[in-house]
Backbone as XML, in Angstrom:
<?xml version="1.0"?>
<chain id="A" units="angstrom">
  <residue number="1" name="MET">
    <atom name="N" x="0.930" y="9.940" z="27.489"/>
    <atom name="CA" x="2.323" y="9.710" z="27.803"/>
    <atom name="C" x="2.499" y="8.267" z="28.270"/>
  </residue>
  <residue number="2" name="SER">
    <atom name="N" x="3.592" y="7.664" z="27.913"/>
    <atom name="CA" x="3.860" y="6.284" z="28.274"/>
    <atom name="C" x="4.098" y="6.160" z="29.779"/>
  </residue>
  <residue number="3" name="SER">
    <atom name="N" x="3.738" y="5.019" z="30.300"/>
    <atom name="CA" x="3.921" y="4.818" z="31.728"/>
    <atom name="C" x="5.245" y="4.134" z="32.014"/>
  </residue>
  <residue number="4" name="LYS">
    <atom name="N" x="5.985" y="4.612" z="32.988"/>
    <atom name="CA" x="7.187" y="4.004" z="33.533"/>
    <atom name="C" x="8.379" y="3.931" z="32.577"/>
  </residue>
  <residue number="5" name="LYS">
    <atom name="N" x="8.282" y="4.441" z="31.382"/>
    <atom name="CA" x="9.419" y="4.401" z="30.460"/>
    <atom name="C" x="10.266" y="5.641" z="30.684"/>
  </residue>
  <residue number="6" name="THR">
    <atom name="N" x="11.573" y="5.448" z="30.781"/>
    <atom name="CA" x="12.458" y="6.581" z="31.061"/>
    <atom name="C" x="13.336" y="6.959" z="29.879"/>
  </residue>
  <residue number="7" name="ASN">
    <atom name="N" x="13.426" y="6.106" z="28.869"/>
    <atom name="CA" x="14.219" y="6.402" z="27.682"/>
    <atom name="C" x="13.464" y="7.430" z="26.834"/>
  </residue>
  <residue number="8" name="PRO">
    <atom name="N" x="13.973" y="8.669" z="26.719"/>
    <atom name="CA" x="13.234" y="9.705" z="25.990"/>
    <atom name="C" x="13.000" y="9.356" z="24.521"/>
  </residue>
  <residue number="9" name="GLN">
    <atom name="N" x="13.947" y="8.631" z="23.906"/>
    <atom name="CA" x="13.770" y="8.244" z="22.507"/>
    <atom name="C" x="12.615" y="7.246" z="22.368"/>
  </residue>
  <residue number="10" name="LEU">
    <atom name="N" x="12.518" y="6.294" z="23.291"/>
    <atom name="CA" x="11.439" y="5.311" z="23.270"/>
    <atom name="C" x="10.091" y="5.988" z="23.528"/>
  </residue>
  <residue number="11" name="VAL">
    <atom name="N" x="10.044" y="6.886" z="24.493"/>
    <atom name="CA" x="8.810" y="7.612" z="24.806"/>
    <atom name="C" x="8.353" y="8.403" z="23.581"/>
  </residue>
  <residue number="12" name="ALA">
    <atom name="N" x="9.289" y="9.063" z="22.903"/>
    <atom name="CA" x="8.954" y="9.839" z="21.703"/>
    <atom name="C" x="8.451" y="8.923" z="20.596"/>
  </residue>
  <residue number="13" name="THR">
    <atom name="N" x="9.073" y="7.772" z="20.420"/>
    <atom name="CA" x="8.627" y="6.822" z="19.393"/>
    <atom name="C" x="7.207" y="6.361" z="19.677"/>
  </residue>
  <residue number="14" name="ILE">
    <atom name="N" x="6.924" y="6.003" z="20.920"/>
    <atom name="CA" x="5.586" y="5.547" z="21.299"/>
    <atom name="C" x="4.558" y="6.649" z="21.035"/>
  </residue>
  <residue number="15" name="ASP">
    <atom name="N" x="4.874" y="7.874" z="21.464"/>
    <atom name="CA" x="3.952" y="8.994" z="21.263"/>
    <atom name="C" x="3.730" y="9.277" z="19.778"/>
  </residue>
  <residue number="16" name="ASN">
    <atom name="N" x="4.797" y="9.212" z="18.976"/>
    <atom name="CA" x="4.664" y="9.457" z="17.538"/>
    <atom name="C" x="3.819" y="8.388" z="16.860"/>
  </residue>
  <residue number="17" name="LEU">
    <atom name="N" x="3.987" y="7.126" z="17.263"/>
    <atom name="CA" x="3.183" y="6.051" z="16.682"/>
    <atom name="C" x="1.705" y="6.218" z="17.035"/>
  </residue>
  <residue number="18" name="LYS">
    <atom name="N" x="1.430" y="6.625" z="18.273"/>
    <atom name="CA" x="0.034" y="6.862" z="18.668"/>
    <atom name="C" x="-0.561" y="8.035" z="17.889"/>
  </residue>
  <residue number="19" name="ALA">
    <atom name="N" x="0.251" y="9.063" z="17.640"/>
    <atom name="CA" x="-0.216" y="10.206" z="16.852"/>
    <atom name="C" x="-0.524" y="9.774" z="15.422"/>
  </residue>
  <residue number="20" name="MET">
    <atom name="N" x="0.312" y="8.901" z="14.862"/>
    <atom name="CA" x="0.072" y="8.388" z="13.505"/>
    <atom name="C" x="-1.245" y="7.625" z="13.449"/>
  </residue>
  <residue number="21" name="THR">
    <atom name="N" x="-1.565" y="6.906" z="14.520"/>
    <atom name="CA" x="-2.836" y="6.179" z="14.580"/>
    <atom name="C" x="-4.005" y="7.144" z="14.518"/>
  </residue>
  <residue number="22" name="ARG">
    <atom name="N" x="-3.928" y="8.230" z="15.302"/>
    <atom name="CA" x="-5.021" y="9.202" z="15.321"/>
    <atom name="C" x="-5.156" y="9.918" z="13.979"/>
  </residue>
  <residue number="23" name="GLU">
    <atom name="N" x="-4.037" y="10.296" z="13.373"/>
    <atom name="CA" x="-4.071" y="11.048" z="12.117"/>
    <atom name="C" x="-4.576" y="10.211" z="10.952"/>
  </residue>
  <residue number="24" name="ASN">
    <atom name="N" x="-4.190" y="8.949" z="10.907"/>
    <atom name="CA" x="-4.464" y="8.117" z="9.736"/>
    <atom name="C" x="-5.472" y="7.003" z="9.973"/>
  </residue>
  <residue number="25" name="GLU">
    <atom name="N" x="-6.009" y="6.920" z="11.191"/>
    <atom name="CA" x="-6.950" y="5.870" z="11.554"/>
    <atom name="C" x="-6.396" y="4.494" z="11.194"/>
  </residue>
  <residue number="26" name="ALA">
    <atom name="N" x="-5.114" y="4.289" z="11.502"/>
    <atom name="CA" x="-4.445" y="3.021" z="11.229"/>
    <atom name="C" x="-4.102" y="2.359" z="12.564"/>
  </residue>
  <residue number="27" name="ALA">
    <atom name="N" x="-4.859" y="1.351" z="12.932"/>
    <atom name="CA" x="-4.723" y="0.710" z="14.237"/>
    <atom name="C" x="-3.385" y="0.003" z="14.421"/>
  </residue>
  <residue number="28" name="ILE">
    <atom name="N" x="-2.698" y="-0.312" z="13.339"/>
    <atom name="CA" x="-1.434" y="-1.045" z="13.452"/>
    <atom name="C" x="-0.408" y="-0.271" z="14.264"/>
  </residue>
  <residue number="29" name="TRP">
    <atom name="N" x="-0.370" y="1.055" z="14.117"/>
    <atom name="CA" x="0.639" y="1.843" z="14.838"/>
    <atom name="C" x="0.333" y="1.889" z="16.328"/>
  </residue>
  <residue number="30" name="ARG">
    <atom name="N" x="-0.943" y="1.908" z="16.707"/>
    <atom name="CA" x="-1.314" y="1.844" z="18.122"/>
    <atom name="C" x="-0.918" y="0.490" z="18.704"/>
  </residue>
  <residue number="31" name="ASP">
    <atom name="N" x="-1.136" y="-0.564" z="17.941"/>
    <atom name="CA" x="-0.758" y="-1.904" z="18.382"/>
    <atom name="C" x="0.743" y="-1.975" z="18.665"/>
  </residue>
  <residue number="32" name="ILE">
    <atom name="N" x="1.552" y="-1.435" z="17.766"/>
    <atom name="CA" x="3.008" y="-1.446" z="17.946"/>
    <atom name="C" x="3.389" y="-0.601" z="19.167"/>
  </residue>
  <residue number="33" name="ALA">
    <atom name="N" x="2.760" y="0.576" z="19.325"/>
    <atom name="CA" x="3.057" y="1.446" z="20.468"/>
    <atom name="C" x="2.733" y="0.738" z="21.787"/>
  </residue>
  <residue number="34" name="LEU">
    <atom name="N" x="1.611" y="0.052" z="21.845"/>
    <atom name="CA" x="1.233" y="-0.653" z="23.073"/>
    <atom name="C" x="2.206" y="-1.788" z="23.379"/>
  </residue>
  <residue number="35" name="ARG">
    <atom name="N" x="2.709" y="-2.458" z="22.339"/>
    <atom name="CA" x="3.696" y="-3.522" z="22.561"/>
    <atom name="C" x="4.998" y="-2.945" z="23.117"/>
  </residue>
  <residue number="36" name="LEU">
    <atom name="N" x="5.376" y="-1.746" z="22.639"/>
    <atom name="CA" x="6.610" y="-1.117" z="23.123"/>
    <atom name="C" x="6.466" y="-0.571" z="24.543"/>
  </residue>
  <residue number="37" name="GLU">
    <atom name="N" x="5.238" y="-0.325" z="24.985"/>
    <atom name="CA" x="5.012" y="0.150" z="26.355"/>
    <atom name="C" x="5.182" y="-0.965" z="27.379"/>
  </residue>
  <residue number="38" name="LYS">
    <atom name="N" x="5.122" y="-2.207" z="26.938"/>
    <atom name="CA" x="5.273" y="-3.334" z="27.851"/>
    <atom name="C" x="6.726" y="-3.421" z="28.313"/>
  </residue>
  <residue number="39" name="PRO">
    <atom name="N" x="6.979" y="-4.180" z="29.373"/>
    <atom name="CA" x="8.368" y="-4.349" z="29.825"/>
    <atom name="C" x="9.243" y="-4.916" z="28.703"/>
  </residue>
  <residue number="40" name="LYS">
    <atom name="N" x="10.491" y="-4.490" z="28.680"/>
    <atom name="CA" x="11.400" y="-4.882" z="27.600"/>
    <atom name="C" x="11.584" y="-6.397" z="27.525"/>
  </residue>
  <residue number="41" name="ARG">
    <atom name="N" x="11.485" y="-7.076" z="28.635"/>
    <atom name="CA" x="11.637" y="-8.537" z="28.624"/>
    <atom name="C" x="10.507" y="-9.211" z="27.836"/>
  </residue>
  <residue number="42" name="ASN">
    <atom name="N" x="9.402" y="-8.495" z="27.608"/>
    <atom name="CA" x="8.276" y="-9.038" z="26.844"/>
    <atom name="C" x="8.292" y="-8.611" z="25.374"/>
  </residue>
  <residue number="43" name="TRP">
    <atom name="N" x="9.293" y="-7.833" z="24.973"/>
    <atom name="CA" x="9.366" y="-7.379" z="23.588"/>
    <atom name="C" x="9.707" y="-8.542" z="22.665"/>
  </residue>
  <residue number="44" name="ALA">
    <atom name="N" x="9.353" y="-8.375" z="21.407"/>
    <atom name="CA" x="9.679" y="-9.379" z="20.394"/>
    <atom name="C" x="11.172" y="-9.347" z="20.097"/>
  </residue>
  <residue number="45" name="GLU">
    <atom name="N" x="11.732" y="-10.522" z="19.893"/>
    <atom name="CA" x="13.109" y="-10.650" z="19.421"/>
    <atom name="C" x="13.066" y="-11.627" z="18.259"/>
  </residue>
  <residue number="46" name="ALA">
    <atom name="N" x="13.368" y="-11.137" z="17.076"/>
    <atom name="CA" x="13.332" y="-11.987" z="15.893"/>
    <atom name="C" x="14.748" y="-12.204" z="15.375"/>
  </residue>
  <residue number="47" name="ASN">
    <atom name="N" x="15.098" y="-13.447" z="15.147"/>
    <atom name="CA" x="16.387" y="-13.786" z="14.558"/>
    <atom name="C" x="16.260" y="-13.793" z="13.038"/>
  </residue>
  <residue number="48" name="LEU">
    <atom name="N" x="17.388" y="-13.700" z="12.364"/>
    <atom name="CA" x="17.387" y="-13.749" z="10.904"/>
    <atom name="C" x="16.761" y="-15.045" z="10.403"/>
  </residue>
  <residue number="49" name="SER">
    <atom name="N" x="17.007" y="-16.142" z="11.107"/>
    <atom name="CA" x="16.440" y="-17.431" z="10.687"/>
    <atom name="C" x="14.908" y="-17.403" z="10.719"/>
  </residue>
  <residue number="50" name="LYS">
    <atom name="N" x="14.338" y="-16.715" z="11.692"/>
    <atom name="CA" x="12.875" y="-16.589" z="11.782"/>
    <atom name="C" x="12.340" y="-15.742" z="10.632"/>
  </residue>
  <residue number="51" name="LEU">
    <atom name="N" x="13.041" y="-14.652" z="10.316"/>
    <atom name="CA" x="12.637" y="-13.816" z="9.184"/>
    <atom name="C" x="12.726" y="-14.616" z="7.887"/>
  </residue>
  <residue number="52" name="GLU">
    <atom name="N" x="13.777" y="-15.387" z="7.725"/>
    <atom name="CA" x="13.963" y="-16.211" z="6.530"/>
    <atom name="C" x="12.827" y="-17.226" z="6.393"/>
  </residue>
  <residue number="53" name="ARG">
    <atom name="N" x="12.438" y="-17.816" z="7.511"/>
    <atom name="CA" x="11.422" y="-18.864" z="7.501"/>
    <atom name="C" x="10.020" y="-18.330" z="7.215"/>
  </residue>
  <residue number="54" name="TYR">
    <atom name="N" x="9.656" y="-17.191" z="7.818"/>
    <atom name="CA" x="8.259" y="-16.755" z="7.766"/>
    <atom name="C" x="7.967" y="-15.591" z="6.828"/>
  </residue>
  <residue number="55" name="ALA">
    <atom name="N" x="8.961" y="-14.881" z="6.359"/>
    <atom name="CA" x="8.720" y="-13.724" z="5.491"/>
    <atom name="C" x="8.842" y="-14.125" z="4.030"/>
  </residue>
  <residue number="56" name="ALA">
    <atom name="N" x="7.976" y="-13.561" z="3.210"/>
    <atom name="CA" x="8.045" y="-13.794" z="1.766"/>
    <atom name="C" x="8.985" y="-12.768" z="1.144"/>
  </residue>
  <residue number="57" name="ASP">
    <atom name="N" x="9.574" y="-13.127" z="0.027"/>
    <atom name="CA" x="10.486" y="-12.217" z="-0.673"/>
    <atom name="C" x="9.744" y="-10.929" z="-1.043"/>
  </residue>
  <residue number="58" name="GLY">
    <atom name="N" x="10.351" y="-9.780" z="-0.742"/>
    <atom name="CA" x="9.741" y="-8.491" z="-1.068"/>
    <atom name="C" x="8.756" y="-7.972" z="-0.031"/>
  </residue>
  <residue number="59" name="GLU">
    <atom name="N" x="8.560" y="-8.699" z="1.039"/>
    <atom name="CA" x="7.585" y="-8.329" z="2.065"/>
    <atom name="C" x="8.154" y="-7.291" z="3.031"/>
  </residue>
  <residue number="60" name="THR">
    <atom name="N" x="7.242" y="-6.552" z="3.692"/>
    <atom name="CA" x="7.632" y="-5.600" z="4.726"/>
    <atom name="C" x="7.229" y="-6.183" z="6.082"/>
  </residue>
  <residue number="61" name="ILE">
    <atom name="N" x="8.204" y="-6.266" z="6.982"/>
    <atom name="CA" x="8.014" y="-6.889" z="8.296"/>
    <atom name="C" x="8.264" y="-5.851" z="9.385"/>
  </residue>
  <residue number="62" name="ILE">
    <atom name="N" x="7.417" y="-5.867" z="10.427"/>
    <atom name="CA" x="7.634" y="-5.032" z="11.613"/>
    <atom name="C" x="7.997" y="-5.949" z="12.771"/>
  </residue>
  <residue number="63" name="VAL">
    <atom name="N" x="9.074" y="-5.605" z="13.468"/>
    <atom name="CA" x="9.451" y="-6.318" z="14.687"/>
    <atom name="C" x="9.379" y="-5.301" z="15.829"/>
  </residue>
  <residue number="64" name="PRO">
    <atom name="N" x="8.351" y="-5.402" z="16.696"/>
    <atom name="CA" x="8.243" y="-4.446" z="17.807"/>
    <atom name="C" x="9.211" y="-4.807" z="18.929"/>
  </residue>
  <residue number="65" name="GLY">
    <atom name="N" x="10.478" y="-4.699" z="18.622"/>
    <atom name="CA" x="11.537" y="-5.058" z="19.553"/>
    <atom name="C" x="12.859" y="-5.034" z="18.821"/>
  </residue>
  <residue number="66" name="LYS">
    <atom name="N" x="13.623" y="-6.128" z="18.931"/>
    <atom name="CA" x="14.977" y="-6.156" z="18.358"/>
    <atom name="C" x="15.139" y="-7.302" z="17.362"/>
  </residue>
  <residue number="67" name="VAL">
    <atom name="N" x="15.907" y="-7.031" z="16.310"/>
    <atom name="CA" x="16.257" y="-8.058" z="15.338"/>
    <atom name="C" x="17.681" y="-8.510" z="15.657"/>
  </residue>
  <residue number="68" name="LEU">
    <atom name="N" x="17.844" y="-9.832" z="15.815"/>
    <atom name="CA" x="19.141" y="-10.406" z="16.175"/>
    <atom name="C" x="19.718" y="-11.209" z="15.006"/>
  </residue>
  <residue number="69" name="ALA">
    <atom name="N" x="21.011" y="-11.499" z="15.058"/>
    <atom name="CA" x="21.726" y="-12.040" z="13.905"/>
    <atom name="C" x="21.828" y="-13.565" z="13.852"/>
  </residue>
  <residue number="70" name="ALA">
    <atom name="N" x="21.153" y="-14.299" z="14.698"/>
    <atom name="CA" x="21.259" y="-15.753" z="14.649"/>
    <atom name="C" x="20.628" y="-16.272" z="13.357"/>
  </residue>
  <residue number="71" name="GLY">
    <atom name="N" x="21.354" y="-17.105" z="12.654"/>
    <atom name="CA" x="20.856" y="-17.648" z="11.399"/>
    <atom name="C" x="21.338" y="-16.831" z="10.215"/>
  </residue>
  <residue number="72" name="SER">
    <atom name="N" x="20.716" y="-17.076" z="9.074"/>
    <atom name="CA" x="21.088" y="-16.340" z="7.864"/>
    <atom name="C" x="19.829" y="-15.957" z="7.109"/>
  </residue>
  <residue number="73" name="ILE">
    <atom name="N" x="19.988" y="-15.028" z="6.179"/>
    <atom name="CA" x="18.838" y="-14.568" z="5.398"/>
    <atom name="C" x="19.274" y="-14.395" z="3.951"/>
  </residue>
  <residue number="74" name="SER">
    <atom name="N" x="18.376" y="-14.771" z="3.035"/>
    <atom name="CA" x="18.681" y="-14.628" z="1.616"/>
    <atom name="C" x="17.580" y="-13.862" z="0.885"/>
  </residue>
  <residue number="75" name="LYS">
    <atom name="N" x="16.505" y="-13.537" z="1.571"/>
    <atom name="CA" x="15.365" y="-12.856" z="0.940"/>
    <atom name="C" x="15.530" y="-11.344" z="0.988"/>
  </residue>
  <residue number="76" name="LYS">
    <atom name="N" x="15.012" y="-10.682" z="-0.037"/>
    <atom name="CA" x="15.037" y="-9.215" z="-0.088"/>
    <atom name="C" x="13.778" y="-8.709" z="0.596"/>
  </residue>
  <residue number="77" name="ILE">
    <atom name="N" x="13.884" y="-8.420" z="1.886"/>
    <atom name="CA" x="12.731" y="-7.932" z="2.643"/>
    <atom name="C" x="13.072" y="-6.596" z="3.292"/>
  </residue>
  <residue number="78" name="THR">
    <atom name="N" x="12.032" y="-5.844" z="3.595"/>
    <atom name="CA" x="12.175" y="-4.600" z="4.344"/>
    <atom name="C" x="11.791" y="-4.905" z="5.781"/>
  </residue>
  <residue number="79" name="VAL">
    <atom name="N" x="12.675" y="-4.563" z="6.709"/>
    <atom name="CA" x="12.425" y="-4.850" z="8.119"/>
    <atom name="C" x="12.454" y="-3.545" z="8.904"/>
  </residue>
  <residue number="80" name="ALA">
    <atom name="N" x="11.385" y="-3.278" z="9.636"/>
    <atom name="CA" x="11.325" y="-2.125" z="10.531"/>
    <atom name="C" x="11.295" y="-2.663" z="11.958"/>
  </residue>
  <residue number="81" name="ALA">
    <atom name="N" x="12.163" y="-2.119" z="12.815"/>
    <atom name="CA" x="12.229" y="-2.580" z="14.198"/>
    <atom name="C" x="12.664" y="-1.429" z="15.085"/>
  </residue>
  <residue number="82" name="TYR">
    <atom name="N" x="12.474" y="-1.610" z="16.404"/>
    <atom name="CA" x="12.957" y="-0.582" z="17.326"/>
    <atom name="C" x="14.474" y="-0.559" z="17.321"/>
  </residue>
  <residue number="83" name="SER">
    <atom name="N" x="15.096" y="-1.752" z="17.244"/>
    <atom name="CA" x="16.564" y="-1.796" z="17.173"/>
    <atom name="C" x="17.017" y="-3.057" z="16.439"/>
  </residue>
  <residue number="84" name="PHE">
    <atom name="N" x="18.243" y="-2.992" z="15.950"/>
    <atom name="CA" x="18.865" y="-4.096" z="15.230"/>
    <atom name="C" x="20.237" y="-4.343" z="15.840"/>
  </residue>
  <residue number="85" name="SER">
    <atom name="N" x="20.650" y="-5.607" z="15.904"/>
    <atom name="CA" x="22.048" y="-5.855" z="16.220"/>
    <atom name="C" x="22.818" y="-5.456" z="14.956"/>
  </residue>
  <residue number="86" name="GLU">
    <atom name="N" x="24.052" y="-5.055" z="15.126"/>
    <atom name="CA" x="24.837" y="-4.581" z="13.984"/>
    <atom name="C" x="24.972" y="-5.669" z="12.921"/>
  </residue>
  <residue number="87" name="ALA">
    <atom name="N" x="25.214" y="-6.895" z="13.355"/>
    <atom name="CA" x="25.378" y="-8.008" z="12.418"/>
    <atom name="C" x="24.077" y="-8.306" z="11.672"/>
  </residue>
  <residue number="88" name="ALA">
    <atom name="N" x="22.942" y="-8.194" z="12.350"/>
    <atom name="CA" x="21.646" y="-8.453" z="11.700"/>
    <atom name="C" x="21.367" y="-7.408" z="10.626"/>
  </residue>
  <residue number="89" name="ALA">
    <atom name="N" x="21.612" y="-6.145" z="10.949"/>
    <atom name="CA" x="21.379" y="-5.073" z="9.968"/>
    <atom name="C" x="22.270" y="-5.270" z="8.748"/>
  </residue>
  <residue number="90" name="CYS">
    <atom name="N" x="23.522" y="-5.617" z="8.952"/>
    <atom name="CA" x="24.449" y="-5.855" z="7.829"/>
    <atom name="C" x="23.986" y="-7.023" z="6.974"/>
  </residue>
  <residue number="91" name="ALA">
    <atom name="N" x="23.516" y="-8.105" z="7.598"/>
    <atom name="CA" x="23.075" y="-9.290" z="6.865"/>
    <atom name="C" x="21.831" y="-8.999" z="6.024"/>
  </residue>
  <residue number="92" name="ILE">
    <atom name="N" x="20.891" y="-8.219" z="6.563"/>
    <atom name="CA" x="19.669" y="-7.881" z="5.824"/>
    <atom name="C" x="20.019" y="-7.047" z="4.600"/>
  </residue>
  <residue number="93" name="VAL">
    <atom name="N" x="20.888" y="-6.057" z="4.774"/>
    <atom name="CA" x="21.303" y="-5.200" z="3.658"/>
    <atom name="C" x="22.101" y="-6.007" z="2.633"/>
  </residue>
  <residue number="94" name="ALA">
    <atom name="N" x="22.968" y="-6.912" z="3.106"/>
    <atom name="CA" x="23.774" y="-7.736" z="2.201"/>
    <atom name="C" x="22.902" y="-8.658" z="1.346"/>
  </residue>
  <residue number="95" name="ALA">
    <atom name="N" x="21.748" y="-9.063" z="1.882"/>
    <atom name="CA" x="20.828" y="-9.923" z="1.134"/>
    <atom name="C" x="19.976" y="-9.117" z="0.160"/>
  </residue>
  <residue number="96" name="GLY">
    <atom name="N" x="20.169" y="-7.801" z="0.134"/>
    <atom name="CA" x="19.397" y="-6.952" z="-0.776"/>
    <atom name="C" x="18.174" y="-6.339" z="-0.129"/>
  </residue>
  <residue number="97" name="GLY">
    <atom name="N" x="18.028" y="-6.522" z="1.167"/>
    <atom name="CA" x="16.884" y="-5.971" z="1.884"/>
    <atom name="C" x="17.160" y="-4.574" z="2.403"/>
  </residue>
  <residue number="98" name="LYS">
    <atom name="N" x="16.253" y="-4.094" z="3.244"/>
    <atom name="CA" x="16.364" y="-2.735" z="3.770"/>
    <atom name="C" x="15.966" y="-2.744" z="5.235"/>
  </residue>
  <residue number="99" name="THR">
    <atom name="N" x="16.686" y="-1.947" z="6.056"/>
    <atom name="CA" x="16.322" y="-1.805" z="7.465"/>
    <atom name="C" x="15.860" y="-0.370" z="7.703"/>
  </residue>
  <residue number="100" name="MET">
    <atom name="N" x="14.900" y="-0.215" z="8.595"/>
    <atom name="CA" x="14.418" y="1.125" z="8.943"/>
    <atom name="C" x="13.835" y="1.121" z="10.340"/>
  </residue>
  <residue number="101" name="SER">
    <atom name="N" x="13.712" y="2.325" z="10.900"/>
    <atom name="CA" x="13.110" y="2.434" z="12.231"/>
    <atom name="C" x="11.589" y="2.341" z="12.088"/>
  </residue>
  <residue number="102" name="LEU">
    <atom name="N" x="10.916" y="2.139" z="13.211"/>
    <atom name="CA" x="9.451" y="2.065" z="13.192"/>
    <atom name="C" x="8.845" y="3.384" z="12.714"/>
  </residue>
  <residue number="103" name="GLU">
    <atom name="N" x="9.438" y="4.507" z="13.155"/>
    <atom name="CA" x="8.918" y="5.816" z="12.762"/>
    <atom name="C" x="9.116" y="6.083" z="11.269"/>
  </residue>
  <residue number="104" name="GLU">
    <atom name="N" x="10.239" y="5.628" z="10.711"/>
    <atom name="CA" x="10.473" y="5.797" z="9.273"/>
    <atom name="C" x="9.423" y="5.040" z="8.472"/>
  </residue>
  <residue number="105" name="LEU">
    <atom name="N" x="9.098" y="3.826" z="8.902"/>
    <atom name="CA" x="8.077" y="3.053" z="8.206"/>
    <atom name="C" x="6.702" y="3.707" z="8.362"/>
  </residue>
  <residue number="106" name="ALA">
    <atom name="N" x="6.415" y="4.221" z="9.555"/>
    <atom name="CA" x="5.120" y="4.872" z="9.784"/>
    <atom name="C" x="4.956" y="6.094" z="8.879"/>
  </residue>
  <residue number="107" name="LYS">
    <atom name="N" x="6.048" y="6.840" z="8.644"/>
    <atom name="CA" x="5.978" y="8.001" z="7.752"/>
    <atom name="C" x="5.876" y="7.567" z="6.290"/>
  </residue>
  <residue number="108" name="ALA">
    <atom name="N" x="6.572" y="6.496" z="5.923"/>
    <atom name="CA" x="6.552" y="6.015" z="4.543"/>
    <atom name="C" x="5.238" y="5.310" z="4.204"/>
  </residue>
  <residue number="109" name="ASN">
    <atom name="N" x="4.601" y="4.691" z="5.185"/>
    <atom name="CA" x="3.369" y="3.933" z="4.977"/>
    <atom name="C" x="2.382" y="4.286" z="6.092"/>
  </residue>
  <residue number="110" name="PRO">
    <atom name="N" x="1.779" y="5.498" z="6.042"/>
    <atom name="CA" x="0.931" y="5.969" z="7.156"/>
    <atom name="C" x="-0.252" y="5.064" z="7.485"/>
  </residue>
  <residue number="111" name="LYS">
    <atom name="N" x="-0.806" y="4.381" z="6.496"/>
    <atom name="CA" x="-1.956" y="3.506" z="6.747"/>
    <atom name="C" x="-1.533" y="2.127" z="7.236"/>
  </residue>
  <residue number="112" name="GLY">
    <atom name="N" x="-0.252" y="1.812" z="7.085"/>
    <atom name="CA" x="0.236" y="0.521" z="7.538"/>
    <atom name="C" x="-0.222" y="-0.634" z="6.669"/>
  </residue>
  <residue number="113" name="THR">
    <atom name="N" x="-0.507" y="-0.379" z="5.403"/>
    <atom name="CA" x="-1.002" y="-1.446" z="4.527"/>
    <atom name="C" x="0.129" y="-2.334" z="4.039"/>
  </residue>
  <residue number="114" name="GLY">
    <atom name="N" x="-0.164" y="-3.609" z="3.942"/>
    <atom name="CA" x="0.778" y="-4.567" z="3.394"/>
    <atom name="C" x="1.965" y="-4.896" z="4.269"/>
  </residue>
  <residue number="115" name="VAL">
    <atom name="N" x="1.868" y="-4.659" z="5.581"/>
    <atom name="CA" x="2.967" y="-5.009" z="6.483"/>
    <atom name="C" x="2.538" y="-6.131" z="7.413"/>
  </residue>
  <residue number="116" name="ARG">
    <atom name="N" x="3.502" y="-6.916" z="7.863"/>
    <atom name="CA" x="3.234" y="-7.996" z="8.815"/>
    <atom name="C" x="4.015" y="-7.750" z="10.091"/>
  </residue>
  <residue number="117" name="ILE">
    <atom name="N" x="3.399" y="-8.080" z="11.217"/>
    <atom name="CA" x="4.071" y="-7.958" z="12.516"/>
    <atom name="C" x="4.655" y="-9.317" z="12.862"/>
  </residue>
  <residue number="118" name="MET">
    <atom name="N" x="5.954" y="-9.337" z="13.144"/>
    <atom name="CA" x="6.647" y="-10.567" z="13.516"/>
    <atom name="C" x="6.896" y="-10.516" z="15.017"/>
  </residue>
  <residue number="119" name="ARG">
    <atom name="N" x="6.434" y="-11.561" z="15.735"/>
    <atom name="CA" x="6.629" y="-11.587" z="17.178"/>
    <atom name="C" x="7.753" y="-12.509" z="17.551"/>
  </residue>
</chain>
């Protein structure tokens, strides 16, 4: 069980990611769960401009935190994050990309192959 977290949805996400690690022997999900257990002020915050700069077209990116709308994006990428600002999610979809939760990505890609973690 996660320590000091009171948001039941966050606790469930962390527990589910750890379970995915045990079931599939994929260390990436444990890494993401441990990052989410840290204080929220230490979570990753990625802007669209950062995704545009560092992600390749067609790539799958994990943001263990929140995606924010500063900047613009033109690449068709799949982004999984704990949360998205409404404007960021709209911009990613408008560019032809896809947004999903961390748990959705873990179910779609249990081994975590071919994904990059953006901090």
